mmCIF file of the N, C-alpha and C atoms, coordinates in Angstrom:
data_MODEL
# 
_entry.id   MODEL 
# 
loop_
_atom_site.group_PDB 
_atom_site.id 
_atom_site.type_symbol 
_atom_site.label_atom_id 
_atom_site.label_alt_id 
_atom_site.label_comp_id 
_atom_site.label_asym_id 
_atom_site.label_entity_id 
_atom_site.label_seq_id 
_atom_site.pdbx_PDB_ins_code 
_atom_site.Cartn_x 
_atom_site.Cartn_y 
_atom_site.Cartn_z 
_atom_site.occupancy 
_atom_site.B_iso_or_equiv 
_atom_site.pdbx_formal_charge 
_atom_site.auth_seq_id 
_atom_site.auth_comp_id 
_atom_site.auth_asym_id 
_atom_site.auth_atom_id 
_atom_site.pdbx_PDB_model_num 
ATOM 1   N N  . MET A 1 1  ? 0.883   -1.792  -0.388  1.00 0.00 ? 1  MET A N  1 
ATOM 2   C CA . MET A 1 1  ? -0.128  0.250   -0.049  1.00 0.00 ? 1  MET A CA 1 
ATOM 3   C C  . MET A 1 1  ? 1.198   1.361   -0.389  1.00 0.00 ? 1  MET A C  1 
ATOM 4   N N  . PRO A 1 2  ? 0.520   1.834   -0.871  1.00 0.00 ? 2  PRO A N  1 
ATOM 5   C CA . PRO A 1 2  ? 1.218   3.444   -0.819  1.00 0.00 ? 2  PRO A CA 1 
ATOM 6   C C  . PRO A 1 2  ? 1.176   4.077   0.460   1.00 0.00 ? 2  PRO A C  1 
ATOM 7   N N  . ARG A 1 3  ? 2.445   4.639   1.450   1.00 0.00 ? 3  ARG A N  1 
ATOM 8   C CA . ARG A 1 3  ? 2.131   5.323   2.568   1.00 0.00 ? 3  ARG A CA 1 
ATOM 9   C C  . ARG A 1 3  ? 0.964   6.505   2.045   1.00 0.00 ? 3  ARG A C  1 
ATOM 10  N N  . SER A 1 4  ? 1.296   7.188   1.422   1.00 0.00 ? 4  SER A N  1 
ATOM 11  C CA . SER A 1 4  ? 0.313   8.923   1.020   1.00 0.00 ? 4  SER A CA 1 
ATOM 12  C C  . SER A 1 4  ? -0.813  8.270   1.705   1.00 0.00 ? 4  SER A C  1 
ATOM 13  N N  . GLU A 1 5  ? -0.883  6.708   1.489   1.00 0.00 ? 5  GLU A N  1 
ATOM 14  C CA . GLU A 1 5  ? -3.007  6.329   1.704   1.00 0.00 ? 5  GLU A CA 1 
ATOM 15  C C  . GLU A 1 5  ? -2.655  5.946   2.848   1.00 0.00 ? 5  GLU A C  1 
ATOM 16  N N  . LEU A 1 6  ? -1.983  5.382   3.766   1.00 0.00 ? 6  LEU A N  1 
ATOM 17  C CA . LEU A 1 6  ? -2.377  5.806   5.178   1.00 0.00 ? 6  LEU A CA 1 
ATOM 18  C C  . LEU A 1 6  ? -2.073  6.743   5.880   1.00 0.00 ? 6  LEU A C  1 
ATOM 19  N N  . ASP A 1 7  ? -1.617  7.929   4.958   1.00 0.00 ? 7  ASP A N  1 
ATOM 20  C CA . ASP A 1 7  ? -1.383  9.242   6.320   1.00 0.00 ? 7  ASP A CA 1 
ATOM 21  C C  . ASP A 1 7  ? -1.015  8.898   7.202   1.00 0.00 ? 7  ASP A C  1 
ATOM 22  N N  . LEU A 1 8  ? 0.069   8.677   7.692   1.00 0.00 ? 8  LEU A N  1 
ATOM 23  C CA . LEU A 1 8  ? 1.115   8.228   8.933   1.00 0.00 ? 8  LEU A CA 1 
ATOM 24  C C  . LEU A 1 8  ? 1.505   9.380   9.263   1.00 0.00 ? 8  LEU A C  1 
ATOM 25  N N  . THR A 1 9  ? 1.573   10.873  9.281   1.00 0.00 ? 9  THR A N  1 
ATOM 26  C CA . THR A 1 9  ? 1.771   11.610  9.543   1.00 0.00 ? 9  THR A CA 1 
ATOM 27  C C  . THR A 1 9  ? 0.331   12.654  10.397  1.00 0.00 ? 9  THR A C  1 
ATOM 28  N N  . GLN A 1 10 ? -0.599  12.264  10.332  1.00 0.00 ? 10 GLN A N  1 
ATOM 29  C CA . GLN A 1 10 ? -1.811  12.655  10.325  1.00 0.00 ? 10 GLN A CA 1 
ATOM 30  C C  . GLN A 1 10 ? -2.173  11.601  11.783  1.00 0.00 ? 10 GLN A C  1 
ATOM 31  N N  . ASP A 1 11 ? -1.692  10.502  11.911  1.00 0.00 ? 11 ASP A N  1 
ATOM 32  C CA . ASP A 1 11 ? -2.990  8.983   12.119  1.00 0.00 ? 11 ASP A CA 1 
ATOM 33  C C  . ASP A 1 11 ? -1.413  8.545   13.409  1.00 0.00 ? 11 ASP A C  1 
ATOM 34  N N  . ALA A 1 12 ? -1.542  9.364   14.514  1.00 0.00 ? 12 ALA A N  1 
ATOM 35  C CA . ALA A 1 12 ? -0.668  8.839   15.126  1.00 0.00 ? 12 ALA A CA 1 
ATOM 36  C C  . ALA A 1 12 ? -0.735  7.141   15.421  1.00 0.00 ? 12 ALA A C  1 
ATOM 37  N N  . VAL A 1 13 ? -1.237  7.020   15.725  1.00 0.00 ? 13 VAL A N  1 
ATOM 38  C CA . VAL A 1 13 ? -1.660  5.491   16.268  1.00 0.00 ? 13 VAL A CA 1 
ATOM 39  C C  . VAL A 1 13 ? -1.411  4.655   15.423  1.00 0.00 ? 13 VAL A C  1 
ATOM 40  N N  . LEU A 1 14 ? -2.249  4.892   13.995  1.00 0.00 ? 14 LEU A N  1 
ATOM 41  C CA . LEU A 1 14 ? -1.595  4.690   12.870  1.00 0.00 ? 14 LEU A CA 1 
ATOM 42  C C  . LEU A 1 14 ? 0.150   3.902   12.695  1.00 0.00 ? 14 LEU A C  1 
ATOM 43  N N  . ALA A 1 15 ? 0.478   5.126   12.919  1.00 0.00 ? 15 ALA A N  1 
ATOM 44  C CA . ALA A 1 15 ? 1.976   5.390   12.785  1.00 0.00 ? 15 ALA A CA 1 
ATOM 45  C C  . ALA A 1 15 ? 3.049   4.643   13.781  1.00 0.00 ? 15 ALA A C  1 
ATOM 46  N N  . SER A 1 16 ? 2.075   4.498   15.043  1.00 0.00 ? 16 SER A N  1 
ATOM 47  C CA . SER A 1 16 ? 3.207   3.177   16.368  1.00 0.00 ? 16 SER A CA 1 
ATOM 48  C C  . SER A 1 16 ? 2.943   1.974   15.493  1.00 0.00 ? 16 SER A C  1 
ATOM 49  N N  . VAL A 1 17 ? 1.100   1.678   14.648  1.00 0.00 ? 17 VAL A N  1 
ATOM 50  C CA . VAL A 1 17 ? 1.413   0.561   14.485  1.00 0.00 ? 17 VAL A CA 1 
ATOM 51  C C  . VAL A 1 17 ? 1.686   -0.296  13.391  1.00 0.00 ? 17 VAL A C  1 
ATOM 52  N N  . VAL A 1 18 ? 2.295   0.903   12.384  1.00 0.00 ? 18 VAL A N  1 
ATOM 53  C CA . VAL A 1 18 ? 3.203   0.070   11.607  1.00 0.00 ? 18 VAL A CA 1 
ATOM 54  C C  . VAL A 1 18 ? 4.017   0.414   11.702  1.00 0.00 ? 18 VAL A C  1 
ATOM 55  N N  . GLU A 1 19 ? 4.726   1.151   12.639  1.00 0.00 ? 19 GLU A N  1 
ATOM 56  C CA . GLU A 1 19 ? 5.945   1.433   13.488  1.00 0.00 ? 19 GLU A CA 1 
ATOM 57  C C  . GLU A 1 19 ? 6.918   0.070   13.907  1.00 0.00 ? 19 GLU A C  1 
ATOM 58  N N  . ARG A 1 20 ? 6.026   -0.215  15.021  1.00 0.00 ? 20 ARG A N  1 
ATOM 59  C CA . ARG A 1 20 ? 5.879   -1.913  15.040  1.00 0.00 ? 20 ARG A CA 1 
ATOM 60  C C  . ARG A 1 20 ? 6.024   -3.298  14.848  1.00 0.00 ? 20 ARG A C  1 
ATOM 61  N N  . LEU A 1 21 ? 4.675   -3.578  13.885  1.00 0.00 ? 21 LEU A N  1 
ATOM 62  C CA . LEU A 1 21 ? 4.745   -4.010  13.174  1.00 0.00 ? 21 LEU A CA 1 
ATOM 63  C C  . LEU A 1 21 ? 5.984   -4.673  12.063  1.00 0.00 ? 21 LEU A C  1 
ATOM 64  N N  . THR A 1 22 ? 5.978   -3.246  11.829  1.00 0.00 ? 22 THR A N  1 
ATOM 65  C CA . THR A 1 22 ? 7.888   -2.983  10.181  1.00 0.00 ? 22 THR A CA 1 
ATOM 66  C C  . THR A 1 22 ? 8.964   -3.556  11.573  1.00 0.00 ? 22 THR A C  1 
ATOM 67  N N  . GLU A 1 23 ? 9.087   -3.688  13.173  1.00 0.00 ? 23 GLU A N  1 
ATOM 68  C CA . GLU A 1 23 ? 10.605  -3.463  13.475  1.00 0.00 ? 23 GLU A CA 1 
ATOM 69  C C  . GLU A 1 23 ? 9.807   -5.423  14.157  1.00 0.00 ? 23 GLU A C  1 
ATOM 70  N N  . ASP A 1 24 ? 8.766   -5.290  13.940  1.00 0.00 ? 24 ASP A N  1 
ATOM 71  C CA . ASP A 1 24 ? 8.328   -7.468  14.582  1.00 0.00 ? 24 ASP A CA 1 
ATOM 72  C C  . ASP A 1 24 ? 8.368   -7.922  13.504  1.00 0.00 ? 24 ASP A C  1 
ATOM 73  N N  . ARG A 1 25 ? 9.502   -6.928  11.920  1.00 0.00 ? 25 ARG A N  1 
ATOM 74  C CA . ARG A 1 25 ? 9.282   -7.942  10.857  1.00 0.00 ? 25 ARG A CA 1 
ATOM 75  C C  . ARG A 1 25 ? 7.756   -9.044  9.933   1.00 0.00 ? 25 ARG A C  1 
ATOM 76  N N  . LEU A 1 26 ? 6.416   -7.973  10.366  1.00 0.00 ? 26 LEU A N  1 
ATOM 77  C CA . LEU A 1 26 ? 5.276   -8.422  9.736   1.00 0.00 ? 26 LEU A CA 1 
ATOM 78  C C  . LEU A 1 26 ? 5.181   -7.675  8.617   1.00 0.00 ? 26 LEU A C  1 
ATOM 79  N N  . LEU A 1 27 ? 5.305   -6.726  8.243   1.00 0.00 ? 27 LEU A N  1 
ATOM 80  C CA . LEU A 1 27 ? 5.479   -5.682  7.350   1.00 0.00 ? 27 LEU A CA 1 
ATOM 81  C C  . LEU A 1 27 ? 6.783   -5.077  6.749   1.00 0.00 ? 27 LEU A C  1 
ATOM 82  N N  . THR A 1 28 ? 6.788   -4.667  5.688   1.00 0.00 ? 28 THR A N  1 
ATOM 83  C CA . THR A 1 28 ? 7.774   -3.890  5.138   1.00 0.00 ? 28 THR A CA 1 
ATOM 84  C C  . THR A 1 28 ? 7.793   -2.743  4.429   1.00 0.00 ? 28 THR A C  1 
ATOM 85  N N  . ALA A 1 29 ? 8.914   -1.976  5.604   1.00 0.00 ? 29 ALA A N  1 
ATOM 86  C CA . ALA A 1 29 ? 8.410   -0.476  5.862   1.00 0.00 ? 29 ALA A CA 1 
ATOM 87  C C  . ALA A 1 29 ? 8.936   -0.043  4.133   1.00 0.00 ? 29 ALA A C  1 
ATOM 88  N N  . HIS A 1 30 ? 8.585   1.011   3.156   1.00 0.00 ? 30 HIS A N  1 
ATOM 89  C CA . HIS A 1 30 ? 9.985   1.147   2.412   1.00 0.00 ? 30 HIS A CA 1 
ATOM 90  C C  . HIS A 1 30 ? 9.863   2.214   2.041   1.00 0.00 ? 30 HIS A C  1 
ATOM 91  N N  . GLU A 1 31 ? 10.336  3.872   1.944   1.00 0.00 ? 31 GLU A N  1 
ATOM 92  C CA . GLU A 1 31 ? 9.831   4.317   1.623   1.00 0.00 ? 31 GLU A CA 1 
ATOM 93  C C  . GLU A 1 31 ? 8.474   5.431   1.265   1.00 0.00 ? 31 GLU A C  1 
ATOM 94  N N  . SER A 1 32 ? 8.012   4.732   0.396   1.00 0.00 ? 32 SER A N  1 
ATOM 95  C CA . SER A 1 32 ? 6.768   5.009   -0.821  1.00 0.00 ? 32 SER A CA 1 
ATOM 96  C C  . SER A 1 32 ? 6.061   4.022   -0.207  1.00 0.00 ? 32 SER A C  1 
ATOM 97  N N  . THR A 1 33 ? 6.662   2.743   0.155   1.00 0.00 ? 33 THR A N  1 
ATOM 98  C CA . THR A 1 33 ? 5.179   1.216   0.540   1.00 0.00 ? 33 THR A CA 1 
ATOM 99  C C  . THR A 1 33 ? 5.157   1.075   1.879   1.00 0.00 ? 33 THR A C  1 
ATOM 100 N N  . VAL A 1 34 ? 4.265   0.575   2.259   1.00 0.00 ? 34 VAL A N  1 
ATOM 101 C CA . VAL A 1 34 ? 3.595   -0.923  3.005   1.00 0.00 ? 34 VAL A CA 1 
ATOM 102 C C  . VAL A 1 34 ? 3.359   -1.666  2.541   1.00 0.00 ? 34 VAL A C  1 
ATOM 103 N N  . GLU A 1 35 ? 4.354   -2.436  3.082   1.00 0.00 ? 35 GLU A N  1 
ATOM 104 C CA . GLU A 1 35 ? 3.427   -4.290  2.581   1.00 0.00 ? 35 GLU A CA 1 
ATOM 105 C C  . GLU A 1 35 ? 3.886   -4.945  3.778   1.00 0.00 ? 35 GLU A C  1 
ATOM 106 N N  . VAL A 1 36 ? 3.277   -6.519  3.568   1.00 0.00 ? 36 VAL A N  1 
ATOM 107 C CA . VAL A 1 36 ? 3.302   -7.714  4.443   1.00 0.00 ? 36 VAL A CA 1 
ATOM 108 C C  . VAL A 1 36 ? 4.926   -8.354  4.036   1.00 0.00 ? 36 VAL A C  1 
ATOM 109 N N  . ALA A 1 37 ? 5.440   -8.455  4.910   1.00 0.00 ? 37 ALA A N  1 
ATOM 110 C CA . ALA A 1 37 ? 6.238   -8.891  4.978   1.00 0.00 ? 37 ALA A CA 1 
ATOM 111 C C  . ALA A 1 37 ? 6.501   -10.457 3.880   1.00 0.00 ? 37 ALA A C  1 
ATOM 112 N N  . HIS A 1 38 ? 5.707   -11.292 4.932   1.00 0.00 ? 38 HIS A N  1 
ATOM 113 C CA . HIS A 1 38 ? 5.546   -12.801 4.745   1.00 0.00 ? 38 HIS A CA 1 
ATOM 114 C C  . HIS A 1 38 ? 3.684   -13.496 4.294   1.00 0.00 ? 38 HIS A C  1 
ATOM 115 N N  . GLU A 1 39 ? 4.236   -13.315 2.832   1.00 0.00 ? 39 GLU A N  1 
ATOM 116 C CA . GLU A 1 39 ? 2.837   -14.610 2.840   1.00 0.00 ? 39 GLU A CA 1 
ATOM 117 C C  . GLU A 1 39 ? 2.518   -15.534 3.746   1.00 0.00 ? 39 GLU A C  1 
ATOM 118 N N  . ALA A 1 40 ? 2.703   -15.747 4.581   1.00 0.00 ? 40 ALA A N  1 
ATOM 119 C CA . ALA A 1 40 ? 2.629   -16.562 5.362   1.00 0.00 ? 40 ALA A CA 1 
ATOM 120 C C  . ALA A 1 40 ? 1.333   -16.272 6.134   1.00 0.00 ? 40 ALA A C  1 
ATOM 121 N N  . LEU A 1 41 ? 1.693   -14.547 6.151   1.00 0.00 ? 41 LEU A N  1 
ATOM 122 C CA . LEU A 1 41 ? 0.520   -14.097 7.232   1.00 0.00 ? 41 LEU A CA 1 
ATOM 123 C C  . LEU A 1 41 ? -0.920  -13.972 7.111   1.00 0.00 ? 41 LEU A C  1 
ATOM 124 N N  . LEU A 1 42 ? -0.641  -14.277 5.047   1.00 0.00 ? 42 LEU A N  1 
ATOM 125 C CA . LEU A 1 42 ? -2.780  -13.969 4.449   1.00 0.00 ? 42 LEU A CA 1 
ATOM 126 C C  . LEU A 1 42 ? -2.867  -15.665 5.379   1.00 0.00 ? 42 LEU A C  1 
ATOM 127 N N  . ARG A 1 43 ? -1.840  -16.486 5.198   1.00 0.00 ? 43 ARG A N  1 
ATOM 128 C CA . ARG A 1 43 ? -2.491  -17.108 5.367   1.00 0.00 ? 43 ARG A CA 1 
ATOM 129 C C  . ARG A 1 43 ? -2.582  -18.378 6.937   1.00 0.00 ? 43 ARG A C  1 
ATOM 130 N N  . GLU A 1 44 ? -1.647  -18.154 7.541   1.00 0.00 ? 44 GLU A N  1 
ATOM 131 C CA . GLU A 1 44 ? -1.638  -18.978 9.016   1.00 0.00 ? 44 GLU A CA 1 
ATOM 132 C C  . GLU A 1 44 ? -2.096  -17.941 10.079  1.00 0.00 ? 44 GLU A C  1 
ATOM 133 N N  . TRP A 1 45 ? -2.720  -16.927 9.359   1.00 0.00 ? 45 TRP A N  1 
ATOM 134 C CA . TRP A 1 45 ? -3.502  -15.990 10.503  1.00 0.00 ? 45 TRP A CA 1 
ATOM 135 C C  . TRP A 1 45 ? -5.019  -16.047 10.879  1.00 0.00 ? 45 TRP A C  1 
ATOM 136 N N  . PRO A 1 46 ? -5.770  -16.595 11.427  1.00 0.00 ? 46 PRO A N  1 
ATOM 137 C CA . PRO A 1 46 ? -7.197  -16.517 11.370  1.00 0.00 ? 46 PRO A CA 1 
ATOM 138 C C  . PRO A 1 46 ? -7.164  -15.259 11.239  1.00 0.00 ? 46 PRO A C  1 
ATOM 139 N N  . ARG A 1 47 ? -7.465  -14.330 12.170  1.00 0.00 ? 47 ARG A N  1 
ATOM 140 C CA . ARG A 1 47 ? -7.733  -13.187 12.159  1.00 0.00 ? 47 ARG A CA 1 
ATOM 141 C C  . ARG A 1 47 ? -7.518  -12.438 11.178  1.00 0.00 ? 47 ARG A C  1 
ATOM 142 N N  . LEU A 1 48 ? -6.679  -12.029 10.962  1.00 0.00 ? 48 LEU A N  1 
ATOM 143 C CA . LEU A 1 48 ? -6.348  -11.647 10.277  1.00 0.00 ? 48 LEU A CA 1 
ATOM 144 C C  . LEU A 1 48 ? -6.914  -11.690 8.566   1.00 0.00 ? 48 LEU A C  1 
ATOM 145 N N  . GLU A 1 49 ? -7.083  -13.064 8.516   1.00 0.00 ? 49 GLU A N  1 
ATOM 146 C CA . GLU A 1 49 ? -7.653  -13.521 7.141   1.00 0.00 ? 49 GLU A CA 1 
ATOM 147 C C  . GLU A 1 49 ? -9.087  -13.011 7.310   1.00 0.00 ? 49 GLU A C  1 
ATOM 148 N N  . GLY A 1 50 ? -9.699  -13.132 8.434   1.00 0.00 ? 50 GLY A N  1 
ATOM 149 C CA . GLY A 1 50 ? -11.446 -12.244 9.272   1.00 0.00 ? 50 GLY A CA 1 
ATOM 150 C C  . GLY A 1 50 ? -10.675 -11.195 8.477   1.00 0.00 ? 50 GLY A C  1 
ATOM 151 N N  . TRP A 1 51 ? -10.089 -10.746 9.386   1.00 0.00 ? 51 TRP A N  1 
ATOM 152 C CA . TRP A 1 51 ? -10.359 -9.465  9.095   1.00 0.00 ? 51 TRP A CA 1 
ATOM 153 C C  . TRP A 1 51 ? -10.254 -9.018  7.110   1.00 0.00 ? 51 TRP A C  1 
ATOM 154 N N  . LEU A 1 52 ? -9.421  -9.518  6.977   1.00 0.00 ? 52 LEU A N  1 
ATOM 155 C CA . LEU A 1 52 ? -9.975  -9.152  5.710   1.00 0.00 ? 52 LEU A CA 1 
ATOM 156 C C  . LEU A 1 52 ? -10.775 -9.613  3.972   1.00 0.00 ? 52 LEU A C  1 
ATOM 157 N N  . ALA A 1 53 ? -11.264 -10.846 4.770   1.00 0.00 ? 53 ALA A N  1 
ATOM 158 C CA . ALA A 1 53 ? -12.627 -11.014 4.453   1.00 0.00 ? 53 ALA A CA 1 
ATOM 159 C C  . ALA A 1 53 ? -13.931 -9.931  4.594   1.00 0.00 ? 53 ALA A C  1 
ATOM 160 N N  . GLU A 1 54 ? -13.929 -10.231 5.455   1.00 0.00 ? 54 GLU A N  1 
ATOM 161 C CA . GLU A 1 54 ? -15.028 -9.061  6.569   1.00 0.00 ? 54 GLU A CA 1 
ATOM 162 C C  . GLU A 1 54 ? -14.416 -7.508  5.141   1.00 0.00 ? 54 GLU A C  1 
ATOM 163 N N  . ASP A 1 55 ? -13.836 -7.291  4.500   1.00 0.00 ? 55 ASP A N  1 
ATOM 164 C CA . ASP A 1 55 ? -13.142 -6.299  4.210   1.00 0.00 ? 55 ASP A CA 1 
ATOM 165 C C  . ASP A 1 55 ? -13.318 -5.905  2.924   1.00 0.00 ? 55 ASP A C  1 
ATOM 166 N N  . ALA A 1 56 ? -12.771 -7.292  2.323   1.00 0.00 ? 56 ALA A N  1 
ATOM 167 C CA . ALA A 1 56 ? -13.466 -7.652  0.552   1.00 0.00 ? 56 ALA A CA 1 
ATOM 168 C C  . ALA A 1 56 ? -13.642 -6.264  -0.093  1.00 0.00 ? 56 ALA A C  1 
ATOM 169 N N  . GLN A 1 57 ? -15.432 -6.359  0.055   1.00 0.00 ? 57 GLN A N  1 
ATOM 170 C CA . GLN A 1 57 ? -15.777 -4.886  -0.584  1.00 0.00 ? 57 GLN A CA 1 
ATOM 171 C C  . GLN A 1 57 ? -15.494 -3.782  -0.495  1.00 0.00 ? 57 GLN A C  1 
ATOM 172 N N  . GLY A 1 58 ? -14.652 -3.318  0.096   1.00 0.00 ? 58 GLY A N  1 
ATOM 173 C CA . GLY A 1 58 ? -14.174 -2.299  1.069   1.00 0.00 ? 58 GLY A CA 1 
ATOM 174 C C  . GLY A 1 58 ? -13.282 -1.819  -0.389  1.00 0.00 ? 58 GLY A C  1 
ATOM 175 N N  . ARG A 1 59 ? -12.837 -2.937  0.682   1.00 0.00 ? 59 ARG A N  1 
ATOM 176 C CA . ARG A 1 59 ? -11.163 -2.766  -0.837  1.00 0.00 ? 59 ARG A CA 1 
ATOM 177 C C  . ARG A 1 59 ? -11.426 -2.831  -1.942  1.00 0.00 ? 59 ARG A C  1 
ATOM 178 N N  . GLU A 1 60 ? -12.152 -3.698  -2.660  1.00 0.00 ? 60 GLU A N  1 
ATOM 179 C CA . GLU A 1 60 ? -12.218 -3.815  -3.896  1.00 0.00 ? 60 GLU A CA 1 
ATOM 180 C C  . GLU A 1 60 ? -12.440 -2.478  -4.227  1.00 0.00 ? 60 GLU A C  1 
ATOM 181 N N  . LEU A 1 61 ? -14.042 -1.828  -3.916  1.00 0.00 ? 61 LEU A N  1 
ATOM 182 C CA . LEU A 1 61 ? -13.979 -0.507  -3.866  1.00 0.00 ? 61 LEU A CA 1 
ATOM 183 C C  . LEU A 1 61 ? -13.243 0.421   -3.698  1.00 0.00 ? 61 LEU A C  1 
ATOM 184 N N  . ARG A 1 62 ? -12.014 0.969   -3.093  1.00 0.00 ? 62 ARG A N  1 
ATOM 185 C CA . ARG A 1 62 ? -11.387 1.694   -2.605  1.00 0.00 ? 62 ARG A CA 1 
ATOM 186 C C  . ARG A 1 62 ? -10.378 1.383   -3.731  1.00 0.00 ? 62 ARG A C  1 
ATOM 187 N N  . GLU A 1 63 ? -10.346 0.174   -4.297  1.00 0.00 ? 63 GLU A N  1 
ATOM 188 C CA . GLU A 1 63 ? -9.288  0.378   -5.528  1.00 0.00 ? 63 GLU A CA 1 
ATOM 189 C C  . GLU A 1 63 ? -9.732  0.703   -6.661  1.00 0.00 ? 63 GLU A C  1 
ATOM 190 N N  . HIS A 1 64 ? -10.794 0.799   -6.939  1.00 0.00 ? 64 HIS A N  1 
ATOM 191 C CA . HIS A 1 64 ? -11.930 1.422   -8.294  1.00 0.00 ? 64 HIS A CA 1 
ATOM 192 C C  . HIS A 1 64 ? -11.882 2.888   -7.738  1.00 0.00 ? 64 HIS A C  1 
ATOM 193 N N  . LEU A 1 65 ? -12.083 2.857   -6.942  1.00 0.00 ? 65 LEU A N  1 
ATOM 194 C CA . LEU A 1 65 ? -12.532 4.428   -6.918  1.00 0.00 ? 65 LEU A CA 1 
ATOM 195 C C  . LEU A 1 65 ? -10.528 5.444   -7.090  1.00 0.00 ? 65 LEU A C  1 
ATOM 196 N N  . ILE A 1 66 ? -9.561  4.934   -6.617  1.00 0.00 ? 66 ILE A N  1 
ATOM 197 C CA . ILE A 1 66 ? -8.725  5.217   -7.002  1.00 0.00 ? 66 ILE A CA 1 
ATOM 198 C C  . ILE A 1 66 ? -8.121  5.449   -7.897  1.00 0.00 ? 66 ILE A C  1 
ATOM 199 N N  . GLU A 1 67 ? -8.462  3.519   -8.963  1.00 0.00 ? 67 GLU A N  1 
ATOM 200 C CA . GLU A 1 67 ? -8.203  4.154   -10.392 1.00 0.00 ? 67 GLU A CA 1 
ATOM 201 C C  . GLU A 1 67 ? -9.062  4.948   -10.878 1.00 0.00 ? 67 GLU A C  1 
ATOM 202 N N  . SER A 1 68 ? -10.285 4.799   -10.962 1.00 0.00 ? 68 SER A N  1 
ATOM 203 C CA . SER A 1 68 ? -11.535 6.105   -11.916 1.00 0.00 ? 68 SER A CA 1 
ATOM 204 C C  . SER A 1 68 ? -11.033 7.093   -11.635 1.00 0.00 ? 68 SER A C  1 
ATOM 205 N N  . ALA A 1 69 ? -10.109 7.831   -10.709 1.00 0.00 ? 69 ALA A N  1 
ATOM 206 C CA . ALA A 1 69 ? -9.466  9.136   -9.565  1.00 0.00 ? 69 ALA A CA 1 
ATOM 207 C C  . ALA A 1 69 ? -8.077  9.600   -10.644 1.00 0.00 ? 69 ALA A C  1 
ATOM 208 N N  . LYS A 1 70 ? -7.911  8.383   -11.002 1.00 0.00 ? 70 LYS A N  1 
ATOM 209 C CA . LYS A 1 70 ? -6.549  8.272   -11.801 1.00 0.00 ? 70 LYS A CA 1 
ATOM 210 C C  . LYS A 1 70 ? -6.950  8.840   -13.221 1.00 0.00 ? 70 LYS A C  1 
ATOM 211 N N  . ARG A 1 71 ? -7.895  7.902   -13.748 1.00 0.00 ? 71 ARG A N  1 
ATOM 212 C CA . ARG A 1 71 ? -8.271  8.664   -14.959 1.00 0.00 ? 71 ARG A CA 1 
ATOM 213 C C  . ARG A 1 71 ? -9.039  9.614   -15.301 1.00 0.00 ? 71 ARG A C  1 
ATOM 214 N N  . TRP A 1 72 ? -9.360  9.603   -14.655 1.00 0.00 ? 72 TRP A N  1 
ATOM 215 C CA . TRP A 1 72 ? -10.184 12.143  -14.404 1.00 0.00 ? 72 TRP A CA 1 
ATOM 216 C C  . TRP A 1 72 ? -8.697  12.685  -14.303 1.00 0.00 ? 72 TRP A C  1 
ATOM 217 N N  . ASP A 1 73 ? -8.220  12.285  -13.724 1.00 0.00 ? 73 ASP A N  1 
ATOM 218 C CA . ASP A 1 73 ? -7.132  12.756  -13.468 1.00 0.00 ? 73 ASP A CA 1 
ATOM 219 C C  . ASP A 1 73 ? -6.035  13.401  -14.490 1.00 0.00 ? 73 ASP A C  1 
ATOM 220 N N  . ASP A 1 74 ? -5.932  12.269  -14.965 1.00 0.00 ? 74 ASP A N  1 
ATOM 221 C CA . ASP A 1 74 ? -4.947  12.371  -16.560 1.00 0.00 ? 74 ASP A CA 1 
ATOM 222 C C  . ASP A 1 74 ? -5.720  12.725  -17.357 1.00 0.00 ? 74 ASP A C  1 
ATOM 223 N N  . ALA A 1 75 ? -7.274  12.732  -17.683 1.00 0.00 ? 75 ALA A N  1 
ATOM 224 C CA . ALA A 1 75 ? -8.459  13.047  -18.622 1.00 0.00 ? 75 ALA A CA 1 
ATOM 225 C C  . ALA A 1 75 ? -8.294  14.834  -18.591 1.00 0.00 ? 75 ALA A C  1 
ATOM 226 N N  . CYS A 1 76 ? -8.261  15.386  -17.176 1.00 0.00 ? 76 CYS A N  1 
ATOM 227 C CA . CYS A 1 76 ? -8.534  16.825  -16.910 1.00 0.00 ? 76 CYS A CA 1 
ATOM 228 C C  . CYS A 1 76 ? -6.517  17.244  -17.624 1.00 0.00 ? 76 CYS A C  1 
ATOM 229 N N  . ALA A 1 77 ? -5.641  16.549  -17.461 1.00 0.00 ? 77 ALA A N  1 
ATOM 230 C CA . ALA A 1 77 ? -4.500  16.559  -17.873 1.00 0.00 ? 77 ALA A CA 1 
ATOM 231 C C  . ALA A 1 77 ? -4.352  17.287  -19.551 1.00 0.00 ? 77 ALA A C  1 
ATOM 232 N N  . ARG A 1 78 ? -5.156  16.920  -20.012 1.00 0.00 ? 78 ARG A N  1 
ATOM 233 C CA . ARG A 1 78 ? -4.677  16.193  -21.244 1.00 0.00 ? 78 ARG A CA 1 
ATOM 234 C C  . ARG A 1 78 ? -4.930  18.015  -21.665 1.00 0.00 ? 78 ARG A C  1 
# 
């Protein structure tokens, strides 16, 4: 996920969670992105799997909105 979408400068709690999970090597934080460090987490952590399943529609909508906004921005830039 792009760091810009997390808004870590405005959400201190989220920033501390990302920092802790990165320290514990569950997330990998790069300059511009944050991602799950191990594919096994997605397979073997039942609670995480449940959270992801519960929010599948939300993630799908978010991706759709991001793509639509990019297309709109590109069209306006012409």
